[in-house]
N, C-alpha and C positions, 0 to 999 in steps of 0.2 A: 354780507356773508350769507351763504346758502348752507343750511344745516339740516342734516337728517337726524331727527330725534326718535330714537327707538324707545318703545314703551311710553309714547307721548300721550296716551289716553288714560294713564294711571294717575295716581295722586301727585307725586312730585313732577313727573313728566309733563302733565297738563299745566301745572303751575309754571313750569319752565317755558312752555310754549307761549303762555300768556305773557310772561316776563319779556321774552325776546320781542314779540310783536308789539308790545307796549313801549319798549325802550329803543328799538332800532327800526325806524320807518323803512329803511332800504333792505333789511334782511328778509330772507325767505325761509320758511320752515316746512319740511316734509315730516309729517307725523306717521311713523311706521309702527303699527301695533297689532298684536294678535287678537286683541279683544277677548282675553280670558275673563273670568268672573270679576276681576278687579279693574279691567279696562272699561272705560265708560265714555262714550262720545258726548254724553250730556255735559261732561266737564268742559267741553269746547264749543257749546252751542253758539256762544257769542262771537266766535271767530271763524266759524265754518264757511262763511261766505267771503272772508277776507281774501283778496287776490294773492296775498303773500303766503297763504296757508294751503297745504294740500294734505290729504289723508290717503294712506295706502295700507290696506289690511294685509298683514303677513306675519310670519314667524321668523325670528332671528336665526333659528336653526335651519332655515331654508335659504341657501345661498342664492338660488335663482330669483326668489322673491325680493331679497335685498337688492340684487343687481337691477331688477326692474324698477324698484322704487327710486334708484339713483337717476333714472332717465326722466323723471318728472321735471327736472330743471336742467339747465345747460351743463352745469358742473357743480357737484356737491363739494363744498370747501371743508366741511367738518362733520363728523358723526359724534353725537353725544348719546351714550348708551345707558338708558334707565331701565331697559327691559330686564325683568328678573322675577322669579318667584321669591316672595319676600316675607311670608308669614311664618314665624318660628314654629308655632303650634302645628301648622299643616306639615312642616318639614319633618317633624317628629313622627307623624303618622304615615307620611308618604314622601320619602326623600328623593326618589328617582327623578321626578319632574324638576326638582331643584338642580340636580346635577346636569340634566339635559339642557335646561335653559341657561343657567348661570355659568356653566363651564363650557359645554359644547357650543352654545349660542355665542358666547364671547369669542371662541375660536373662529366661528364663521365670520363674525364681524371683523376680526383682525385679518383674516385672509382677504376679506373685501377691501380693507384699507390698503393692503399690499398690492392686490391685483389692480385696483382702480386708482391708485396713487392719491388717496384722500389726504388732504393737507394736515389734518389733525383729528385725533380720536381721543375723546374724554370718556373715561370709564367711571361710572358712578358706583362707588362701593359703600361700605358701612364701617362704623367704629367696632362693630361686633366681631370683625375678623381678628381684632387684637385680643379678644377674650375679656376677662374680668380683671379689674384692678382695685386693690383695697385702698391704697393711698397714692397721691400724686396723679399724673395724667399721662396718657400715651402720646408719644411723639411719632413722627413718620418713620423714625428708625426703630421703633419698638417691634419686637418679633411678633408674628401673627400666631395666635393660639386659639383658634375657633372652638367653641364648645357646643354648638348645635349643628344639625345637618344643614340648616340655612346658612349660617355663617361660614361653615366649611365649604359650601358650594360657592359662596362669594369669594372666599379666599382662593379657591381654585381658579376662578376667573381672573383675580388679581395676578396670580402667578403666571397665567397665560399671557397677560398684558406685559408683565416684566420680561418674560422670555422672548416675546416678539420684538421688544425694544432692544434687548441684548443681541439677539440672533439676526434680526432683519433691519434693525435701526429704524423701526417705525416711529412716526411722530405721535407717541401716546403719552397720556397723563392719567393718573388715578386720583380721584377724590374720595375721601372717607369722611362721612358726615355722622353726626350724632342723631338721636331720634327726632324726626320731623313731626310737626303738627300744623294744622291750618285748614283752609277751604279744600273741598273735594276729597277729603281723607276717607277712604273706604271704611265703613263702620264695622271693622273687625279688630282694629288696633285699639289700644287702651283708651286714648282720649276720645275719639269719635264714638266708640262703643259705649263708654260711660256717659257721655253727653246724651246720646240718643236713647239709651236705656233709662236714664234719669228723667228725661222729658216725658217718657211713657210710663214713669213710675214703676219700672222693672228693676229687679236686683242688678247690682253692678258686681261682677265676679272678681274678687281681688285675690291674687296668688299669695299663698303662704302667709308670712307675717307682714307683708306689705312694705318691707324695709329695703327692697331693691331700689337702687338709685339710678336714675337716667338723666342725661344731659339733654335738655330740650332746645331745639332749634326751630324757629318759625320758618315755614317753608319758603317764603319770599326771600329771607336772608340766605337760605341755602341756594336758591336760584341765583342770587347776585354773586355768591361765592363761586358757583360753577362758571358763571359768565366771566368772572375775573380770571379764573384759571384758563378758560377757553381762549381768551384774548391776550393774556399776559403771562400765563404759566410757562414754566420751562419744560420742554420735552423730556420725557424719561423720569419725571419727578412724581412724588406723591404729595398731596396737600390735604391736611385735616381741616374739616369745616365744623366747628363746634358752636353750641349756643351759649356756653359758659353759664348755664342755668340748671344746676343740679337739684333735683327734687326727688324725694322718695315716693314710691307708688301710693303709700297711704296718705301722705301729704297732698299729693295730686288729686286723689279720689275725694278727700274731704273738701278741697278747694272747689272742685267742680260742683259738688253737691251744694256747697254753701252759695256759690254764685247763681245756681239755678233755684235756690230756695227749697231744696229737697232735704229730707232727713237722713242722717247717717245710718239709720236702720235699714236703708237700701243696700248697704254694703254686705255682700255675701262672701265670706272666706271660702276659698276653694283650694284643693290640693295643689301644691306648688308644681310648677313646670319642671320636668326632668332637665338637669343640667343648666338650671336658670342662673345666668350671670348676675352677680351681686351689684356691681357698680361699673359704669362706663364714665370716662372723662378724657377729653381731648385737649391737647396743647396746640394752639392754632397760630403761633407767631409767624410761622413760615408764610401762611396765606396773608396775614396782616401786613407783612413786608411788601406785598403787592398792592397795598392800599385798601384792602377789604376790612370792613368791620360790620358786625351785625347791628341792625338798627332797631329791632323790636325786642323790648324787654319781655320776659316771660309773663309778667302780670298783664301787660298790654296785649300780648299775643294770645293768651288764653281768653281774654275778654273778647277779642275780635273773632276767635274761633267759635266760642259759644254763641255769639251773636249770629255768625254765619249759619250755623246749624239750626238756630231758631228761625231764621229768616228763609231758610231753604229746606223746610221740612218736606216739601214735595219731592225734592231730589233724593233724600235718603230713605224716605218711605217707599219710593219706587224701587230702590235697590233691595230693600228688605222684602218687599212683596215678590220681586222678580227672582231672587236667589233663594229658593226654598232649600236647596242643598246647603247654602251658607247657614241658614237657620238651624238645620239639622246638625251641621258640624258644631255650631256653638253649643247646642243643647247636649250633644254627645260628649264634647270636650270638657265643658265646665261641670257637667254632671257626673263625670267619671269617678 
């Protein structure tokens, strides 16, 4: 299979590129990425010389660039779209970029699928489009009720995908995953931020009362779920990919500090995020019917993640030093 992976230099996208190249010797991957602050080709240093891998710098909002990327192989069989603005905090301060990339960019890719007769398009979405749930779990039939500019932009992209399936009968599938964690995670999200801050003996900024609950999914399990959908999923369907590992933010914070041997005095309560969803939970039986199951427990996954950040300190220190605007953003946001 020849796959165009958009956003392949980001956290989940780069892990997916690694997954495909490691598991399918005959597959080819084109990594199409704009290289925004969160896109990092260092994530793919170990595969950059692989003859099955090609990189093309471009923006999914640029139809001509996407079309040029398709010419790097004889015929692209599938597009898997990871490209997105994805940080909720940033969307609250500047939502326009999220609408541009997550909605208009999705439209451009759908038009590309239609024009070039791509055999399959897998759209990577998020459980956040469902909103917050107090009890039980979201199914694929649950209504979407996004509560942040980020999740609203992702929901807008999802609706574009649905519309193109209904109107143009495009071979599209949507996946909605719970919170990911693992190697190459840009250090602005809670797990990599708290790990790297704790290693440096810096405060870890915890929102509100810390009782918000997230369902954690190890990134490699997410990649295997996407791959299952790519090869076996039914066109026009939505598939939830959950970790079935619900943990409150305060429990998560204390666990990370304990495993790193750091004191809980590093915890710095900060004002809660506006519109902060209280709890996410996904029901994943539909995907499991295709034969998928997550393999990594949260306990094992968090150990592997902490070890990776300890062993790859040069990787994340380079990011911190390079992205001064990222540092300023963190200081301004958590100090507000």
